KOLLO-794372 format. One line per 3 residues: number of its first residue (from 1); their letters; for each residue x, y, z of C-alpha. Coordinates in steps of 0.5 Angstrom, whole numbers, plus 2048, in hexadecimal, padded with zeros to 3 digits. Layout:
BEGIN
NUM) a) X Y Z ~ ... $
***
This chain:
BEGIN
1) mdk) 90E 8D7 87A ~ 911 8D7 872 ~ 90C 8D2 86E $
4) lie) 910 8CD 86A ~ 90B 8C9 867 ~ 904 8CA 866 $
7) lid) 8FF 8C6 862 ~ 8F7 8C9 861 ~ 8F2 8C4 85E $
10) aep) 8F8 8C0 85C ~ 8F7 8B8 859 ~ 8FB 8B5 856 $
13) fvy) 8FB 8B1 84E ~ 8FC 8A9 850 ~ 8FA 8A6 84A $
16) gin) 8F5 8A0 84D ~ 8F4 8A3 854 ~ 8EF 8A8 856 $
19) frn) 8F1 8AC 85D ~ 8EA 8AD 861 ~ 8EC 8B4 862 $
22) rvn) 8F0 8BA 860 ~ 8F7 8BC 864 ~ 8F7 8C3 868 $
25) lti) 8FD 8C3 86C ~ 902 8C9 86E ~ 909 8C7 870 $
28) ykg) 90E 8CB 874 ~ 915 8CC 874 ~ 919 8C8 87A $
31) enp) 912 8C4 87B ~ 914 8BE 878 ~ 90D 8BA 878 $
34) tiv) 90C 8B3 877 ~ 907 8B0 873 ~ 904 8AA 876 $
37) gan) 8FF 8A4 874 ~ 8FF 89D 872 ~ 901 899 86D $
40) gag) 8FE 89C 867 ~ 8FB 8A2 86A ~ 8FF 8A7 864 $
43) ktk) 904 8A9 869 ~ 909 8A8 863 ~ 905 8AB 85E $
46) lae) 903 8B2 862 ~ 90B 8B1 863 ~ 90C 8B1 85B $
49) mia) 908 8B5 859 ~ 90C 8BB 85E ~ 912 8B8 85B $
52) gkv) 90F 8BA 854 ~ 90F 8B2 852 ~ 907 8B2 851 $
55) ivr) 904 8B7 84E ~ 8FE 8BB 851 ~ 8F9 8BA 84E $
58) sgv) 8F5 8C1 851 ~ 8F5 8C5 856 ~ 8FB 8C9 858 $
61) mrl) 903 8C7 85A ~ 908 8CD 85D ~ 90F 8CB 85F $
64) sfl) 912 8D1 862 ~ 919 8D0 85E ~ 916 8CF 857 $
67) peg) 912 8D5 853 ~ 90B 8D5 853 ~ 908 8CF 84F $
70) vhy) 90E 8CC 84E ~ 90E 8C5 852 ~ 914 8C1 851 $
73) qkg) 91B 8C3 84F ~ 921 8BD 850 ~ 924 8BD 857 $
76) kvv) 920 8C3 85A ~ 91C 8BC 85E ~ 91E 8B5 85E $
79) kag) 91B 8AF 860 ~ 920 8AA 864 ~ 91D 8A4 865 $
82) fes) 920 89C 864 ~ 91E 89D 85C ~ 923 8A2 85C $
85) ayt) 928 89D 85A ~ 924 89A 854 ~ 927 8A1 850 $
88) mad) 92D 89F 851 ~ 932 89C 84D ~ 935 896 850 $
91) yan) 92D 893 851 ~ 92C 894 849 ~ 92A 88D 846 $
94) myy) 92C 889 84D ~ 929 884 850 ~ 929 882 858 $
97) qqr) 92E 87C 857 ~ 934 880 854 ~ 935 884 85B $
100) fss) 938 87E 85E ~ 93D 87D 859 ~ 943 881 85A $
103) ten) 946 880 853 ~ 93F 884 850 ~ 93F 888 857 $
106) ewd) 945 88C 855 ~ 945 88B 84D ~ 940 88D 848 $
109) aiq) 940 888 843 ~ 93C 88C 83E ~ 93F 892 83E $
112) nir) 946 88E 840 ~ 949 893 845 ~ 949 893 84D $
115) rpt) 943 895 851 ~ 944 89B 854 ~ 945 89A 85D $
118) vdn) 941 89F 861 ~ 947 8A3 862 ~ 948 8A4 85A $
121) lia) 941 8A6 85A ~ 941 8AB 860 ~ 947 8AF 85D $
124) dlq) 943 8B0 856 ~ 93D 8B3 85A ~ 93D 8BB 858 $
127) gvn) 93A 8BD 85F ~ 93C 8C1 866 ~ 93E 8BE 86D $
130) kdf) 940 8B7 86A ~ 944 8B5 870 ~ 93F 8B7 874 $
133) wve) 93A 8B3 872 ~ 93F 8AC 871 ~ 940 8AD 879 $
136) klr) 939 8AE 87A ~ 937 8A8 877 ~ 93D 8A4 879 $
139) lrp) 93E 8A2 872 ~ 946 8A2 871 ~ 946 89A 873 $
142) lfp) 942 89A 86C ~ 947 89D 869 ~ 94B 897 866 $
145) ktl) 944 893 864 ~ 940 894 85D ~ 938 896 85E $
148) lml) 937 88E 85D ~ 93A 88C 863 ~ 936 891 867 $
151) ssg) 931 88F 86C ~ 92A 892 86C ~ 92B 895 872 $
154) elr) 933 898 86F ~ 92F 89A 868 ~ 92A 89E 86B $
157) rfl) 92F 8A2 86F ~ 934 8A3 869 ~ 92D 8A5 865 $
160) iat) 92B 8AA 86B ~ 933 8AD 86A ~ 932 8AE 863 $
163) ili) 92C 8B2 863 ~ 92E 8B7 869 ~ 935 8B8 866 $
166) kkp) 931 8BB 860 ~ 92D 8C0 865 ~ 926 8C0 862 $
169) eiv) 921 8C5 864 ~ 91D 8BF 867 ~ 91E 8B7 868 $
172) ifd) 918 8B3 869 ~ 91A 8AE 86D ~ 916 8A7 86C $
175) npf) 917 8A2 870 ~ 91D 8A5 873 ~ 91E 89F 878 $
178) igl) 91D 899 876 ~ 922 894 875 ~ 927 897 87A $
181) dtq) 92A 894 881 ~ 928 898 887 ~ 92E 89C 888 $
184) tra) 92E 89E 880 ~ 926 8A0 882 ~ 928 8A5 887 $
187) dln) 92D 8A7 884 ~ 92A 8AA 87E ~ 924 8AC 883 $
190) alf) 929 8B1 886 ~ 92C 8B3 87F ~ 925 8B5 87D $
193) cdi) 925 8BA 883 ~ 92C 8BC 881 ~ 92B 8BF 87B $
196) aet) 924 8C2 87C ~ 925 8C8 87C ~ 928 8C8 875 $
199) qqm) 925 8C2 871 ~ 91D 8C2 870 ~ 91A 8BB 871 $
202) ifi) 914 8B7 870 ~ 914 8B0 872 ~ 90F 8AA 871 $
205) vpd) 90E 8A4 875 ~ 908 89F 876 ~ 909 89F 87E $
208) vkd) 908 8A4 883 ~ 90F 8A1 886 ~ 912 8A3 880 $
211) ipe) 911 8AA 881 ~ 917 8AE 881 ~ 919 8B2 888 $
214) isk) 91A 8B8 883 ~ 913 8B8 87F ~ 90F 8BE 883 $
217) svi) 909 8BC 87F ~ 905 8B6 87C ~ 902 8B5 876 $
220) pcr) 8FC 8AF 876 ~ 8F9 8AB 870 ~ 8F5 8A6 870 $
223) ale) 8F3 8A1 86A ~ 8F4 8A7 864 ~ 8F1 8AD 869 $
226) yfp) 8F5 8B1 86C ~ 8F4 8B5 873 ~ 8F5 8BC 875 $
229) kme) 8FD 8BD 878 ~ 8FD 8BC 880 ~ 902 8BD 885 $
232) kka) 906 8B8 886 ~ 905 8B7 88E ~ 8FC 8B8 88C $
235) fla) 8FE 8B2 888 ~ 902 8AD 88C ~ 8FB 8B0 892 $
238) dae) 8F6 8AF 88E ~ 8F6 8A7 88E ~ 8EE 8A6 88B $
241) frd) 8F1 8AA 886 ~ 8F7 8A6 884 ~ 8F3 8A0 885 $
244) fif) 8EF 8A3 87F ~ 8F5 8A3 87B ~ 8F8 89D 87B $
247) kdn) 8F0 899 87C ~ 8F1 893 878 ~ 8EB 891 874 $
250) yqg) 8EC 889 873 ~ 8E7 884 876 ~ 8EA 87F 872 $
253) tlq) 8ED 878 876 ~ 8F5 878 877 ~ 8F6 871 873 $
256) lpe) 8FC 86E 870 ~ 8FC 86A 86A ~ 8FD 863 86A $
259) pyi) 904 861 868 ~ 906 861 861 ~ 90B 85D 861 $
262) ked) 909 856 864 ~ 90F 853 865 ~ 912 84E 86A $
265) rqf) 914 852 86E ~ 919 84D 872 ~ 91F 851 873 $
268) ina) 922 853 879 ~ 926 859 879 ~ 924 85E 874 $
271) ail) 92A 861 874 ~ 932 860 877 ~ 937 866 876 $
274) snv) 93E 863 878 ~ 943 868 87A ~ 941 86D 874 $
277) aik) 944 873 872 ~ 944 878 86D ~ 94A 87D 86B $
280) ypt) 94B 882 866 ~ 952 884 864 ~ 951 88A 868 $
283) rtl) 94D 887 86E ~ 94A 881 872 ~ 943 882 872 $
286) feg) 942 87C 878 ~ 947 876 879 ~ 946 86F 87D $
289) inw) 93F 870 87D ~ 93B 868 87F ~ 933 869 87F $
292) tir) 92F 862 880 ~ 927 864 87D ~ 924 85E 87F $
295) kdd) 91C 85C 87C ~ 917 85F 881 ~ 91C 865 883 $
298) kws) 91A 86C 884 ~ 91F 870 884 ~ 922 878 883 $
301) lsg) 928 87B 881 ~ 92A 881 883 ~ 931 887 882 $
304) png) 933 88D 880 ~ 932 890 878 ~ 937 88D 875 $
307) sgk) 939 887 87A ~ 937 882 873 ~ 930 880 875 $
310) stl) 92D 880 86E ~ 933 87D 86B ~ 933 877 870 $
313) lsl) 92B 876 86F ~ 92E 876 867 ~ 932 86F 868 $
316) ita) 92C 86C 86B ~ 927 86E 866 ~ 92C 86C 85F $
319) dnp) 92C 873 85D ~ 934 874 85F ~ 93A 86F 85A $
322) rsy) 93E 870 860 ~ 93A 86A 864 ~ 93D 865 85F $
325) nmd) 944 865 861 ~ 941 865 86A ~ 93F 860 86E $
328) itl) 938 861 86E ~ 932 85C 86E ~ 92B 85E 86C $
331) fdr) 925 859 86D ~ 92A 854 870 ~ 92E 854 869 $
334) lrg) 936 857 868 ~ 935 85D 863 ~ 939 85B 85D $
337) tge) 936 853 85D ~ 932 854 856 ~ 92C 858 858 $
340) siw) 929 85E 855 ~ 928 865 858 ~ 921 863 855 $
343) dik) 921 85D 85A ~ 923 861 860 ~ 91E 868 85E $
346) kri) 918 864 85E ~ 918 861 866 ~ 91A 869 867 $
349) gyi) 916 870 868 ~ 91B 876 868 ~ 91A 87E 868 $
352) sae) 91F 884 86A ~ 920 88B 869 ~ 925 889 863 $
355) mhl) 920 885 85F ~ 91B 88B 860 ~ 920 88F 85C $
358) yfr) 921 88A 856 ~ 91A 889 855 ~ 918 88D 850 $
361) enq) 913 889 84C ~ 90D 88E 84B ~ 908 888 84A $
364) pck) 901 888 84E ~ 902 886 855 ~ 8FE 87F 854 $
367) kvv) 904 87E 84F ~ 909 880 854 ~ 906 87C 85A $
370) asg) 905 875 855 ~ 90C 875 853 ~ 90E 873 85B $
373) lfd) 90B 86D 859 ~ 911 86C 854 ~ 917 86F 857 $
376) tqg) 918 875 852 ~ 917 87C 852 ~ 912 87D 84D $
379) lfr) 90D 878 84A ~ 90F 875 844 ~ 90A 86F 843 $
382) qcs) 903 86F 842 ~ 8FF 86D 849 ~ 8F9 869 84B $
385) daq) 8F3 86C 84D ~ 8F5 868 854 ~ 8FC 86B 854 $
388) yqk) 8F9 873 853 ~ 8F3 871 858 ~ 8F9 86F 85D $
391) aqq) 8FC 876 85C ~ 8F6 87A 85C ~ 8F5 876 863 $
394) imd) 8FB 878 866 ~ 8FB 880 863 ~ 8F3 87F 866 $
397) tfg) 8F6 87C 86D ~ 8FB 882 86E ~ 8F6 887 86C $
400) igh) 8F9 889 865 ~ 8F4 885 861 ~ 8F2 88C 85D $
403) lad) 8F9 88D 859 ~ 8F8 885 856 ~ 8F9 889 84F $
406) rpf) 8FC 88F 851 ~ 903 890 84E ~ 908 88F 853 $
409) lqt) 90D 895 852 ~ 906 899 853 ~ 905 897 85A $
412) sdg) 908 89A 860 ~ 90F 898 863 ~ 90A 895 869 $
415) eqr) 906 892 865 ~ 90B 88E 861 ~ 90E 88C 866 $
418) lvl) 907 889 868 ~ 906 886 862 ~ 90E 883 862 $
421) lar) 90C 87F 86A ~ 906 87D 866 ~ 90B 87A 860 $
424) tmi) 90F 877 865 ~ 90A 873 86A ~ 905 871 864 $
427) knp) 908 869 863 ~ 908 869 86B ~ 90F 867 86A $
430) dll) 914 862 86F ~ 918 868 870 ~ 916 86F 871 $
433) ild) 91C 874 872 ~ 91A 87B 873 ~ 91F 880 873 $
436) epl) 91C 887 876 ~ 915 885 873 ~ 911 88A 877 $
439) hgl) 915 890 873 ~ 911 896 871 ~ 90A 893 873 $
442) dav) 906 896 877 ~ 904 894 87F ~ 8FD 891 87C $
445) ska) 901 88C 877 ~ 907 88B 87C ~ 902 888 880 $
448) rak) 8FE 884 87B ~ 905 882 878 ~ 908 87F 87F $
451) qli) 902 87B 880 ~ 902 878 879 ~ 909 876 87B $
454) nqy) 908 874 882 ~ 902 870 87F ~ 907 86D 879 $
457) aaq) 90C 86B 87F ~ 906 867 882 ~ 906 862 87E $
460) per) 90A 85C 87F ~ 911 85B 87B ~ 911 863 879 $
463) tli) 918 866 87A ~ 919 86E 87B ~ 91F 872 87B $
466) lvt) 91D 879 87B ~ 922 880 87B ~ 91F 886 87E $
469) hep) 923 88D 882 ~ 91D 88E 886 ~ 91A 88A 88C $
472) env) 913 88B 88C ~ 912 887 885 ~ 916 881 887 $
475) pec) 910 87C 887 ~ 90E 878 88E ~ 90F 871 88A $
478) vek) 917 873 88A ~ 91B 86F 88E ~ 921 86F 88C $
481) hfe) 927 875 88B ~ 92D 876 887 ~ 931 87C 886 $
484) lgl) 936 87F 882 ~ 93B 884 884 ~ 940 889 87F $
487) lp) 947 887 87F ~ 94D 88C 880 $
***
């Protein structure tokens, strides 16, 4: 077999992070390996070294399509992850709430130009087989939308298409299946099999069940230590080694903090939505929505990518300005009757993939978690010792206490997700809204998060709305279900 990548005693250089061993690894053409390990294990750093984004401190790295000693050439190795959207012009200098304004979705006020649609962006790409990728990734229905109007699953499909059209030598897919509904997930798995003969791929996943069908081998890592490559079948058959790779060293007590807002909880309904609709000039997202969420309800919200789940939730979280023109009551008060968005937000804890996308404050993780006490994306005030202690406590509970002083953007995607989950739950709110909360988490972190969600729900007078495409990720506490469909 022809060698694609060779690493000999290679050591990545990342300031402030010490790896436990050097990497000795050979990847062959057509192997399409998967780097697998728990959150923070070092998966992304290995991938970034292969992609030339992390310097090789010592040792040898050879890429078969580059001259000896050359580790990077633009466009040859591309990492496809959700964070790729940060590089797109539409996301520069944007904030989360703008995606729900039809005017700001379609018009860039800074440059005074209309934002490009998916159709425009695909047309401008230089590459091959555009129509093939458009059909394979079901992008045609997205053509009229701007990037800001795409759901997280739709955005992921678009990002994958833009990379494959350019036909790089290697594509590193970071958590390719997160945010995708069941059908799109199956389609993408089949797509990887279809293109394997012409496209070299490497995958990064935090959970064994996410290893793509096309992968022939696995590169295990744990706690910044890299282990010899294994055949996928051998790895899946070795339960003892898998348990070691994902071993949970957390020995603390899973305990939620006391509620931060200790006001009277005398409300009957957390939310009442009556005949609610979201319509844009070119399409209707949903209409005729009637949904009552009573205090102490535990709901799941489901629907395919693009059905409007996140937009529907934005009407409840006070992030969507259209809510003022609708019949919406939050905590027994009709919207637009003098309440501020902060009156609403102080009762709510909220996390979503879209919020993660816009969260670019590079503050220490402890400050990011503490910002949840004030409902801001970043900490812009002085915290008391007690408030920082509360932040440290919830981080310890999530098993990420060691990240307290590390800058947020210098942690892995999975670790960032855990930090934002801790931020969401730090004030133990009246209403907890979790939009795909287990995105990118390893099996141990998922189990711990589900246990904490169940613990939250077991308290009196707590209300929960949870979105997930994966039934196994629905906590046992969920008792009611609301489903959205795609309108023609």
